[in-house]
N, C-alpha and C positions, 0 to 999 in steps of 0.2 A: 102697773101694766107690763103685758109680755110682750118685747117687741123682737127677740131675735129669733131665729131658727139654724137647726147645725144638721147638714147636711153631712154625713160619714160616706163615701163615694172612693176612697181608695183600693178596693178590693179589687182582684184581679178579673173577675165575669168567668172564671173557668169554664162554667156551663156551657157557654156559648160561643169556645171556640171552636173554628177559628176564625170568626166575625171576632170575636175579643182582642184577638192577638195582638192589633195595632189602634180600635178603635175602645173606648170605654163604654163597658154595658149600660151603662145610664145616658147613652147618648144612643143607643138603639132606638129605630122609631115605634111610637106605636101608631099607624096610620102614619099622618105626616110630622108627627111633634114630638123629641127625643123623650125617652121616658122621665127626666130627669126635671124637663120643664113640668111636666102635669105637678111633680112635688112643690115645686114654688108655684105656682098658680094658687095650690092648695094651702099652703102657708099666708101668701099674700092676702090671699080672701078672708084668712083669720088674723088679721091686722100685722103680721111678723113680718115687717120692712126692711128689716136685717138678717141676711143671709150668710150664713160662714158654711164653706167648704170645707170639710178635710181631706183634702185629695194626697193621691201617691203619683208615681212616675207614668208615665204613659197618659196624666188625665186632661193635658194643657187644653185640650179642645174642648172641654166642658167653661173652662173659661172665656176661652175664644167665644163661645156659643151665645154669652152673655155678657157681649160687648159689641159694639158697631163694626160692622162690617164696611169700610168702604167703597172699598172696589165692587161690591155685591150690589150697593145699594146704589151707586152711579151706574150699575148697568141696568138695573131696573125701575130708576128713576122716571115715572112720566108713565108707567105703563100700569096696567093692570095688575100686573104680580106685585104690587108693592102692597097689595090687602094682604100676602102670606105674612108680611114680617109685623102686621100690627099688634098680635099677640106679645111678642117677643120683644118690638121697641118700647108697648107699655111697661114691663119689666124693669128693661135697663135703663127706663127716665124716671123710673118711681121706687125701685128697690136699691139699696146700698150691697155690695156683694165683695165678700171678706173671704179669703184662702189663706191656709195654712197647709203641709206637708205631712203626714205619716211617715215615716222615716221605717216603720217595722210594722205589716199585719199583725198585731196584737191581740184583735179581737174588739169587739163593739165598744165595751169597757173604756178598753186603751185610744181606741178612736175618739170618743167622749171625750177622755182627758186630753187630748192633744187639741183639742178646739177651746181648753180653758180660758186662753191668753186672749181670745177673741172674742168670748160670752162676758166673762168677768162676774162678778157678783150679783145676779139675778138670774132669776127662772127665765128658763130656756123651751121650746119646743125641739125637736127631734124628731126627722122626715129619715127613713129609707125609702130610697126613691125605689127599690125593687117592689115594693107593694105599692100599687096602683090604686086608691081609691077615689071611687066615683060615687056622685052625688044620687040619691033617688027618692022618686016622692018629694023637691021641692026643699030636701034635708039641707042644713047646712054642710060644707065640706068635715071631715074627719078632725081636721085639727081646729075649725071655729067651735065644733061641739065642744072639745077637750079645753081649750080657752075660758070658755062658761063656765064648765066645771073648776076649770082653775082660780076664777075670779069668787066663785062660791067658799073653794073649801081652803085653798094655797096649799096645797099640799102636791108631792109627784104623782102624776096618774098616767098610767099607761092603757092602750086600746086593745080590747081583746075581742076573738071569738070562738064559735063553738065548732070546733074539728072533729073529725073523726077519729075513733078511739086509736085506729091505727096508723095515726100520722101525728101522735104527739112528740114521736119523738124527732121532730124537726123543730118543735117551737119552745118555747119558757112556756110553761104552763103556770098558772094561778091556782092556790088555793083562798077561798075569801070568806067572808060574810055579807050576806045581801044586806043592804043599806036599802033601797029602793030598787024598782024593775030596773035591771041594767046595770047597778053601780055596785061594786063590790068593795070591800075594806080587804085589801090584802094581808093576810094571815102565813101563806108560804109562798113558793115562785121555784120551780125546778128548771133548770134548763137540760131539755130534751132528754126527758126521763124514757126508761124503757112503758109502755104502758100498761105492766102490772104494778108501777112506780109510780105513776102520775096520778097527781091529787086530784084531778078533774079533767075535763078535754077543752078548757077556755084556756085559748090560748095567747099569746102577746105576737101582735104585730108592731109593722115596724111603724108607730107614732106615738111618741111619748113627749108628757113634758115632766122638765126635772125642776126640784130648786137647786141651786148653788151649791150647798151643801153635800150633792150629790160628787163631787169632783173629789172631796176628801175621803167620803166612802171608798169609790176608786183605787184611791192611793193606798186604800187601808185593806184593800181588795187582795188577796192571794191569787198567783195566775192558779188557772186550772188546765186541762186538757189542752197537750200542745203549746202550753207557755200561754196560754190565754187569759184575760180579764174580761170575766162575764159582767153584762150591766143589771144582769137577772142577780150576782150573789150584790154586789151594792146596793140596790134599790130592796133587797131581803133583809138587810140590816138597816137601810132605812125605817120598812116597815115595822121592824120589831124596836126601833127608838122611838118612832113617831107614828106616819101616818102614810100609808101609801093604797090609792082607790085605782081599781079596774073598773073600765068602764067598756059598754058592749054599745059601740057606735052603731049610730044608722047611716047606710048607706052598703056599697058592695066593694068589695077587695080583690084583686088579683095579686098571685102571686109571679110576679114577673122575672123573677129567680130563677123560674123551672121555663122550661120552653112549652109545655101544655098550657100555664099560666099565661106566658106570654102570646102565645095564640091565640089563647081564648079573648084575653085584651082587646088583641088588635081585632078581633073578630066583633067583641061588644064597640069599643068604640066607635070600629065605622059604620056600624047598624045603628047605634043611638046618638053616635056627637056627629060623628063627621056627614054623616047626608043628609042629616037636618039641618044644616048650616044653611 
């Protein structure tokens, strides 16, 4: 069974400056909850109760968030405000959190490799908190959907969605052989291609399940542009030597790494989640 989920959270969040000058972008609130907490809740709902953060400088508030605040809890003890901490208290009491630091920002592949000592020799999930995924029509969360697929196929899986042709240069793009509706066996994978070079409009979003051999594949992957190690290159090698699946998930995804997507996610969650509590 998959028990662990890795969160790469070392990035600088430059698109949200000056807010992220002293505050991690993952701690920006969607209504009244930090973006990263949504991702952890999604992982836990999929049974991934061992959560690893690959952090960087200036990210200590993430660890503080997933810890007890004795002063705050003392101040609101016995008041109606205690209810606001129920969700985070559940995570603190039921999740094992661990942290390691990525000293240099050398791409998502490097960030995942940095987490190897805390993951070990087992399959694991990866959540990019920038991508907020919400359930629709009573479906499971994206990670829960992917865990079910992993239990069936036992290989690496990436979540995908269709994007407009003029936006393919923002994503890793896959080509694949359709197996069943919404599930593809990956045959090619290109990182941020020009629209005319893209093999499809099926874009990888921030949800992965990776088998442990991915660590050696990353080590064997030469750095690309800007000296970064791309996870797509390592996954393509995995696909050539074995099997990688791409899954068109059920639900809705917001690109909270962009200001437009962040505002859209905030409005959606306020209308469809917060107001309905």
